[in-house]
C-alpha positions as CSV (number, residue, x, y, z in Angstrom):
1,M,-5.7,-8.7,29.0
2,K,-2.0,-9.0,28.1
3,K,0.6,-9.1,30.6
4,D,2.5,-5.9,31.4
5,Y,6.1,-7.3,30.8
6,Q,8.9,-5.0,31.5
7,S,10.9,-4.0,28.5
8,I,13.5,-6.5,27.2
9,D,15.2,-4.0,24.9
10,N,17.9,-2.8,27.3
11,I,20.4,-5.6,27.9
12,S,24.1,-5.6,28.0
13,P,26.2,-6.2,24.8
14,S,26.2,-9.7,23.4
15,T,29.4,-11.5,22.8
16,R,30.5,-13.9,19.9
17,S,32.2,-17.2,20.5
18,T,35.6,-15.5,21.0
19,G,34.5,-13.7,24.1
20,E,35.0,-10.4,22.6
21,T,32.1,-7.8,22.8
22,I,30.5,-6.9,19.6
23,E,31.7,-3.3,19.7
24,Q,35.4,-4.5,19.4
25,F,34.7,-5.7,15.9
26,E,35.6,-3.7,12.9
27,L,32.7,-4.2,10.5
28,P,31.8,-5.1,7.9
29,F,33.9,-8.3,7.7
30,P,35.9,-7.6,4.5
31,G,34.8,-9.4,1.4
32,E,31.7,-11.0,3.0
33,T,28.7,-11.1,0.8
34,M,25.2,-12.8,0.7
35,N,23.3,-13.4,-2.6
36,G,25.8,-10.9,-4.2
37,K,25.4,-8.1,-1.7
38,P,28.1,-7.1,0.7
39,V,27.3,-7.9,4.4
40,I,27.5,-5.4,7.1
41,W,27.2,-6.7,10.7
42,R,26.0,-4.0,12.9
43,P,28.3,-3.8,16.0
44,N,25.9,-1.9,18.4
45,T,23.0,-4.3,18.4
46,R,21.3,-5.0,21.7
47,T,18.3,-7.0,20.6
48,V,16.6,-9.2,18.1
49,L,13.2,-9.2,19.8
50,S,10.9,-6.3,20.8
51,L,7.7,-6.5,22.8
52,K,6.6,-2.8,21.9
53,S,5.7,-3.2,18.3
54,L,2.3,-1.6,18.6
55,K,2.1,-0.7,14.9
56,F,2.2,-4.4,14.0
57,E,-0.1,-5.3,16.9
58,E,-2.7,-2.8,15.4
59,K,-2.4,-4.8,12.1
60,L,-3.3,-7.8,14.1
61,L,-0.1,-9.6,12.8
62,C,1.1,-10.2,16.4
63,D,0.7,-9.3,20.0
64,G,3.3,-6.5,20.0
65,I,6.2,-8.8,19.8
66,T,8.4,-8.8,16.7
67,L,11.5,-10.8,15.9
68,N,14.3,-9.1,13.6
69,P,17.5,-10.7,13.2
70,G,18.8,-8.1,10.6
71,D,18.3,-4.5,9.4
72,A,18.6,-4.7,5.6
73,C,17.3,-7.6,3.5
74,V,18.9,-10.0,1.1
75,F,16.0,-9.0,-1.4
76,S,15.5,-5.6,-3.0
77,C,11.9,-4.8,-3.2
78,G,11.0,-1.5,-4.9
79,F,8.2,-0.8,-2.2
80,C,10.4,-1.5,0.8
81,Y,10.0,0.8,3.6
82,V,12.8,-0.4,5.8
83,E,15.3,2.1,4.8
84,G,13.3,5.0,6.2
85,Q,13.0,3.0,9.6
86,M,16.5,2.0,9.9
87,I,18.9,4.5,7.9
88,K,19.8,6.6,11.0
89,V,20.9,3.6,12.9
90,D,22.9,2.0,10.0
91,K,24.0,5.1,8.1
92,P,27.4,5.2,10.0
93,Y,28.2,1.6,9.1
94,L,26.9,2.0,5.4
95,K,29.3,5.2,5.4
96,A,32.2,3.2,6.5
97,L,31.7,0.4,4.0
98,N,31.5,3.1,1.2
99,A,34.7,4.8,2.6
100,E,36.5,1.3,2.3
101,R,35.1,0.9,-1.3
102,H,36.3,4.4,-2.1
103,T,40.0,3.4,-1.3
104,R,39.5,0.5,-3.9
105,G,38.0,2.8,-6.6
106,E,34.7,1.2,-6.1
107,S,31.2,3.0,-6.4
108,E,29.2,3.7,-3.3
109,L,26.4,1.5,-2.4
110,T,22.8,2.3,-1.2
111,F,20.9,0.9,1.7
112,E,19.0,-1.5,-0.6
113,Q,22.4,-2.7,-2.1
114,V,23.7,-4.1,1.2
115,V,22.6,-6.8,3.7
116,I,22.8,-5.7,7.3
117,R,22.8,-8.5,10.0
118,R,23.0,-8.6,13.8
119,P,25.9,-10.5,15.2
120,D,25.2,-13.6,17.4
121,S,21.4,-13.2,16.9
122,V,20.7,-16.4,19.0
123,G,23.0,-15.2,21.9
124,L,21.1,-11.8,21.8
125,L,17.8,-13.6,22.1
126,R,19.0,-15.9,24.8
127,Q,19.9,-12.8,26.9
128,Q,16.4,-11.3,26.2
129,L,14.7,-14.6,27.2
130,F,16.7,-15.6,30.2
131,D,17.7,-13.8,33.3
132,K,21.3,-13.8,34.7
133,K,20.6,-17.0,36.7
134,G,19.4,-18.9,33.4
135,R,15.8,-18.8,34.3
136,A,13.2,-18.2,31.6
137,K,11.7,-14.8,31.8
138,F,8.4,-15.7,29.9
139,A,7.7,-19.2,31.1
140,D,3.9,-18.9,31.7
141,P,2.3,-21.9,29.9
142,D,-0.9,-19.9,29.5
143,D,0.8,-16.9,27.6
144,N,0.3,-17.7,24.0
145,W,1.3,-14.5,22.5
146,V,2.1,-14.3,18.7
147,V,5.5,-13.2,17.7
148,Y,5.9,-11.8,14.1
149,G,8.9,-12.2,12.1
150,S,10.2,-10.1,10.4
151,T,9.3,-6.5,10.1
152,L,12.6,-5.5,8.5
153,V,14.2,-8.6,6.5
154,D,13.0,-11.8,5.0
155,V,13.5,-14.6,7.4
156,A,13.9,-17.3,4.8
157,A,15.7,-15.5,1.9
158,N,18.3,-18.3,1.7
159,M,19.3,-21.5,3.6
160,E,21.8,-19.7,6.0
161,L,19.1,-17.1,7.1
162,L,16.5,-20.1,7.2
163,R,18.7,-22.0,9.6
164,E,19.3,-18.8,11.6
165,T,15.4,-18.5,11.8
166,A,15.1,-22.0,12.8
167,D,17.4,-21.6,15.7
168,L,15.7,-18.4,16.8
169,C,12.3,-20.1,16.7
170,N,13.5,-23.2,18.6
171,L,14.9,-21.0,21.3
172,I,11.4,-19.2,21.7
173,L,9.5,-22.4,21.4
174,E,11.6,-24.1,24.1
175,S,11.5,-21.3,26.6
176,T,8.0,-19.9,26.1
177,A,4.5,-20.8,25.1
178,W,4.4,-18.1,22.4
179,Q,3.2,-18.7,18.8
180,I,5.4,-17.5,16.0
181,R,3.9,-16.0,12.6
182,L,6.5,-15.9,9.8
183,L,6.3,-14.1,6.5
184,S,8.5,-14.7,3.5
185,K,8.9,-14.0,-0.2
186,S,11.2,-17.1,-0.5
187,S,10.1,-20.5,-1.4
188,L,12.2,-22.2,1.3
189,L,9.9,-21.4,4.4
190,H,8.2,-24.9,4.3
191,R,11.7,-26.5,4.7
192,L,11.6,-25.6,8.4
193,F,9.3,-28.5,8.7
194,K,10.3,-30.7,5.6
195,D,14.0,-30.6,6.6
196,N,13.0,-31.2,10.4
197,M,14.6,-28.0,11.5
198,I,11.5,-27.4,13.8
199,P,10.6,-30.3,16.2
200,V,7.4,-31.9,15.3
201,R,6.1,-31.1,19.0
202,H,6.3,-27.3,18.4
203,R,5.1,-27.1,14.8
204,H,1.5,-26.4,15.9
205,R,2.6,-23.0,17.3
206,L,4.0,-21.7,13.9
207,I,1.9,-20.0,11.4
208,L,3.6,-19.6,8.1
209,G,2.7,-17.3,5.1
210,F,4.0,-15.9,1.7
211,S,3.8,-12.5,0.3
212,T,1.6,-12.9,-3.0
213,G,0.5,-9.4,-4.1
214,T,0.4,-10.7,-7.7
215,L,0.2,-14.0,-9.6
216,D,2.4,-12.7,-12.4
217,D,5.9,-14.0,-12.1
218,N,7.2,-11.2,-14.4
219,V,5.6,-8.5,-12.4
220,A,6.8,-10.0,-9.2
221,S,10.3,-10.3,-10.4
222,A,10.3,-6.6,-11.6
223,I,9.4,-5.1,-8.3
224,E,10.7,-7.8,-5.9
225,M,14.1,-8.2,-7.1
226,G,15.9,-11.2,-5.9
227,T,12.9,-13.0,-4.4
228,A,11.5,-16.3,-5.4
229,R,9.0,-16.7,-8.3
230,V,5.4,-16.3,-6.9
231,S,4.6,-19.7,-8.5
232,K,7.4,-21.3,-6.3
233,R,6.1,-19.5,-3.2
234,L,2.6,-21.0,-3.9
235,E,4.1,-24.4,-4.1
236,S,5.8,-24.0,-0.6
237,L,2.4,-22.7,0.7
238,H,0.6,-25.6,-0.8
239,W,3.0,-28.2,0.6
240,L,2.4,-26.8,4.2
241,Q,-1.3,-26.8,3.6
242,D,-1.3,-30.4,2.1
243,E,0.6,-31.5,5.2
244,G,-1.9,-30.0,7.5
245,Y,0.2,-27.0,9.0
246,R,-1.0,-23.7,9.9
247,T,-0.8,-21.0,7.3
248,F,-2.0,-17.4,6.6
249,G,-2.3,-15.5,3.5
250,M,-0.8,-12.2,2.6
251,I,-2.2,-10.5,-0.6
252,C,0.1,-7.6,-0.7
253,P,1.3,-5.2,-2.0
254,S,-1.1,-5.4,-5.0
255,L,-0.8,-2.9,-7.9
256,P,-3.7,-1.3,-9.6
257,Q,-5.2,-3.8,-12.1
258,V,-4.4,-3.0,-15.6
259,D,-7.9,-4.1,-16.9
260,G,-9.7,-2.7,-13.9
261,D,-11.1,-6.1,-13.1
262,Y,-10.5,-6.3,-9.3
263,E,-13.0,-9.0,-8.7
264,S,-11.4,-11.4,-11.2
265,F,-7.8,-10.5,-9.5
266,S,-9.2,-11.2,-6.1
267,R,-10.9,-14.4,-7.0
268,K,-7.8,-15.9,-8.7
269,I,-5.4,-15.0,-6.1
270,C,-7.6,-16.2,-3.3
271,E,-8.1,-19.5,-5.2
272,A,-4.3,-19.7,-5.5
273,I,-3.5,-19.1,-1.7
274,R,-6.5,-21.4,-0.7
275,V,-8.3,-19.1,1.5
276,D,-10.1,-21.9,3.1
277,R,-7.0,-23.3,4.4
278,C,-5.6,-20.0,5.7
279,E,-6.3,-19.0,9.2
280,H,-6.4,-15.3,8.1
281,V,-5.8,-13.4,4.9
282,W,-4.0,-9.9,5.1
283,A,-4.2,-7.6,2.1
284,E,-3.0,-4.3,1.3
285,V,-2.2,-1.9,-1.9
286,I,1.2,-0.7,-2.4
287,N,2.5,1.5,0.5
288,L,3.0,5.3,0.2
289,R,6.0,5.5,2.4
290,G,9.2,7.1,1.3
291,R,10.2,6.6,-2.3
292,S,8.2,3.3,-2.7
293,L,6.1,4.4,-5.5
294,V,8.7,6.0,-7.5
295,R,11.0,3.1,-7.2
296,T,8.3,0.6,-8.0
297,L,7.2,2.8,-11.1
298,G,10.9,2.8,-12.3
299,A,11.1,-1.0,-11.9
300,L,8.1,-1.6,-13.9
301,H,9.5,0.6,-16.6
302,T,13.0,-1.0,-16.5
303,A,11.2,-4.4,-17.1
304,E,9.2,-3.0,-19.9
305,L,5.8,-3.6,-18.0
306,E,4.4,-0.3,-19.6
307,D,0.7,-1.4,-19.1
308,E,1.4,-1.9,-15.4
309,A,3.5,1.3,-15.1
310,L,0.7,3.3,-16.8
311,A,-1.9,1.8,-14.3
312,L,0.3,2.8,-11.3
313,S,1.1,6.3,-12.6
314,A,-2.6,6.9,-13.1
315,V,-3.2,6.8,-9.3
316,M,0.1,8.2,-7.9
317,G,1.2,11.8,-7.5
318,Q,-0.2,15.3,-6.9
319,G,-3.8,15.4,-7.8
320,K,-4.4,11.8,-7.7
321,K,-5.9,11.1,-4.3
322,T,-9.4,10.3,-5.6
323,A,-7.8,7.9,-8.1
324,W,-5.9,6.3,-5.3
325,E,-8.9,5.9,-3.1
326,E,-10.9,4.3,-5.7
327,Y,-8.1,1.8,-6.3
328,S,-8.0,0.9,-2.6
329,R,-11.6,0.7,-2.3
330,A,-12.0,-1.5,-5.4
331,T,-9.4,-3.7,-4.0
332,F,-10.8,-4.1,-0.6
333,L,-14.5,-4.7,-2.2
334,A,-13.1,-7.4,-4.2
335,H,-11.4,-9.2,-1.5
336,A,-14.6,-8.8,0.7
337,M,-16.3,-10.9,-1.9
338,H,-14.0,-13.8,-1.7
339,V,-12.5,-13.8,1.9
340,P,-14.8,-14.2,4.8
341,A,-15.1,-11.2,7.1
342,E,-13.6,-13.0,10.0
343,K,-10.6,-13.9,8.0
344,L,-10.1,-10.7,6.1
345,R,-7.6,-8.1,7.4
346,Y,-7.5,-5.4,4.9
347,L,-5.0,-2.7,6.0
348,Q,-6.0,0.9,5.2
349,Y,-4.5,4.1,6.3
350,I,-7.1,6.7,6.3
351,D,-7.5,10.5,6.8
352,G,-10.4,12.8,7.7
353,S,-12.0,12.7,4.3
354,T,-11.9,8.9,4.0
355,A,-12.6,7.8,7.5
356,D,-16.3,7.5,7.5
357,W,-16.5,5.3,4.4
358,W,-13.9,2.8,5.8
359,A,-15.4,2.9,9.3
360,D,-18.6,1.5,7.7
361,H,-16.6,-1.5,6.3
362,R,-14.6,-2.4,9.5
363,E,-17.1,-5.4,10.1
364,H,-16.3,-6.7,6.6
365,G,-12.5,-6.8,7.4
366,A,-11.2,-3.5,7.1
367,I,-8.4,-2.6,9.7
368,L,-7.9,1.2,9.8
369,L,-4.6,2.7,10.4
370,G,-2.8,6.1,10.9
371,K,-3.4,9.3,12.8
372,A,-6.9,9.7,11.7
373,A,-7.9,6.2,12.9
374,E,-6.3,6.9,16.3
375,E,-8.0,10.2,16.7
376,R,-11.4,8.8,15.8
377,N,-11.0,5.6,17.9
378,L,-11.1,3.6,14.6
379,A,-7.9,1.7,15.1
380,T,-7.7,-1.7,16.4
381,S,-7.5,-1.5,20.2
382,V,-4.3,-2.9,21.7
383,G,-2.9,-3.5,25.1
């Protein structure tokens, strides 16, 4: 049974080293860029840590705790769902940036074309982890909750962000007994250990993984713009595994297979991530939220990956529900052949017409999500 901690989301505004409150800054800082994208520092930030991320707890990625040092990522993945979650919060700052650009005769930018960060992320985290007298709020040595980072941005997209992640992790590791699960599409994550950013005494409490929905570098570069090549991510993963560190697999998002051979796809990718050395393996087909499918399809066409685009278009859109379900089931059944049931965590949103089939496969690693799963008590129990 998890402890019923009070919310840590409502705290006073953080301050930067100047002593000024974040609200006093006029943001974004003119001219600041990261990986070629303009940077917005969101001025009204109160937190980087949440204890109430039940959706990610249902996916078994964490124990309801998530770490988010930013709102909009350095990378630009066609299937990204973050804009839909954060645009209401960030729209005023994006609008302000575009108004500034307009005065210079520059074109407006969309959410995916900017990086949105949270000022003084370490200071914010410290306020959340310690009370006003400097005492740690979550110091129970038997409380080994898992924190997941990040649900919004890549925590290792470049060295500056990796160093920020290291600082955040070290503060958590020093003041709690929590574990931390980090996911990246970068090839830098292993440098947390290789470059001694995390003390050796704490490394057993980190579980590191890489998003690998395809083994094709060309496909990945088309739909995951700006990310590291999958082959480089695998090199980083293998370094961690060879050094004996804890890792997990993340086979998602995976597209429909052009040749229809899902068994071969799963076998090859499971061999590549070394399932036997992963604590768990999450898997999922491409998500349906927002304009993710349309953007992904467009990216495939732009990259002239017409076979992949045709395979995706065959399962998306009106009247394609049966084809979509067949694609998802084929992907799951293939993974179930290559990943032990106790390790596999296949994420599947269900409705009334598909619930029974998926319910019969929970024992093989299917994690059922969505309203229908909740109504039928098929979702992972939390709390």
